[in-house]
C-alpha positions as CSV (number, residue, x, y, z in Angstrom):
1,M,-2.1,-16.4,-6.7
2,E,-4.9,-14.0,-6.2
3,R,-5.0,-10.3,-7.2
4,F,-7.8,-7.4,-5.9
5,E,-7.9,-3.7,-6.1
6,F,-9.2,-0.7,-3.7
7,T,-9.5,2.8,-3.9
8,Y,-10.5,5.4,-1.4
9,P,-10.2,8.9,-1.1
10,A,-7.3,10.9,-0.8
11,N,-5.2,14.2,-0.2
12,A,-2.5,15.7,-1.7
13,S,-0.2,13.6,-2.9
14,L,3.6,12.8,-2.3
15,P,6.7,14.5,-4.3
16,S,8.0,11.3,-5.3
17,H,8.0,7.3,-5.7
18,A,9.1,5.2,-3.7
19,Q,9.7,1.1,-2.8
20,A,9.5,-0.7,0.4
21,G,10.5,-3.8,1.1
22,V,11.5,-7.0,-1.2
23,V,8.5,-10.0,-1.6
24,G,10.2,-13.1,-0.2
25,S,8.5,-15.4,2.8
26,G,6.3,-13.4,5.1
27,D,7.5,-10.1,3.4
28,L,6.2,-7.6,1.2
29,E,7.0,-5.0,-1.4
30,A,5.1,-1.8,-1.7
31,L,6.0,0.7,-4.8
32,Y,4.0,4.2,-4.1
33,E,3.2,6.3,-8.0
34,P,2.0,10.0,-7.4
35,K,-0.9,11.2,-9.0
36,D,-3.2,14.3,-9.8
37,G,-6.3,13.4,-8.0
38,A,-8.2,12.7,-4.9
39,A,-8.0,9.0,-4.4
40,L,-5.4,6.0,-3.6
41,T,-5.6,3.6,-6.2
42,V,-4.4,0.4,-4.6
43,H,-3.6,-3.3,-5.9
44,V,-2.6,-6.1,-4.2
45,A,-0.8,-9.3,-6.0
46,T,-0.8,-11.8,-3.0
47,S,0.6,-15.7,-2.4
48,V,-2.5,-16.1,0.5
49,D,-5.6,-17.2,-1.5
50,G,-8.2,-15.7,0.1
51,S,-7.7,-12.5,1.8
52,Q,-10.0,-10.3,0.3
53,P,-12.0,-9.0,3.2
54,L,-8.4,-9.3,5.0
55,W,-7.2,-6.6,2.8
56,Q,-10.2,-4.9,2.5
57,R,-9.9,-4.6,6.3
58,F,-6.5,-3.7,6.5
59,F,-6.7,-0.3,4.5
60,D,-10.4,0.6,5.8
61,H,-8.6,0.5,9.0
62,L,-5.6,2.5,8.1
63,I,-7.4,5.0,6.2
64,G,-9.6,5.8,10.2
65,V,-6.4,6.2,11.4
66,R,-3.7,8.1,8.2
67,E,-4.3,10.2,5.8
68,L,-4.1,8.7,2.5
69,P,-2.0,10.2,-0.3
70,A,-3.3,10.5,-4.2
71,G,-1.4,8.1,-6.7
72,Q,-1.3,4.5,-6.6
73,L,0.2,1.7,-4.3
74,E,1.0,-1.1,-5.3
75,I,1.9,-4.6,-2.8
76,N,2.8,-7.5,-3.9
77,D,2.3,-9.7,-0.5
78,F,4.8,-13.2,0.6
79,G,2.2,-13.7,3.5
80,A,3.2,-10.9,5.7
81,T,1.5,-10.6,8.7
82,P,-0.5,-7.4,9.0
83,G,2.6,-5.7,11.7
84,V,4.6,-6.0,8.8
85,A,2.4,-4.7,5.8
86,R,1.7,-1.7,7.9
87,L,5.6,-1.1,8.5
88,R,6.1,-1.3,4.4
89,I,3.1,1.0,3.3
90,E,4.1,3.4,6.5
91,Q,7.6,3.2,5.2
92,V,6.8,3.9,1.7
93,F,5.3,6.6,2.4
94,E,8.1,8.7,4.4
95,E,10.2,7.3,1.5
96,A,7.9,9.4,-1.2
97,S,7.7,11.9,1.3
98,N,11.5,12.7,0.7
99,V,12.6,15.2,-1.9
100,R,16.2,14.5,-2.8
């Protein structure tokens, strides 16, 4: 099990917190918490040892294709593919955008 953190510049936070996915084989859980400021802090806990450079490239690419919201993003990964990771992260940001 590895844990690491990244921080990226971000825009305004989303209006609410949200959760997407479940921790299970080949999947991941993404939890978003809005916070004031101009940064998104990403905490990753993964079952895949040695994957920090892959996650770094994943988020480096993500910030190039979409704006990130300010706050905190918790990723609990159990071997998800990059496609599943992107889906869960997009889902959690979309869910956090919806005010109920």
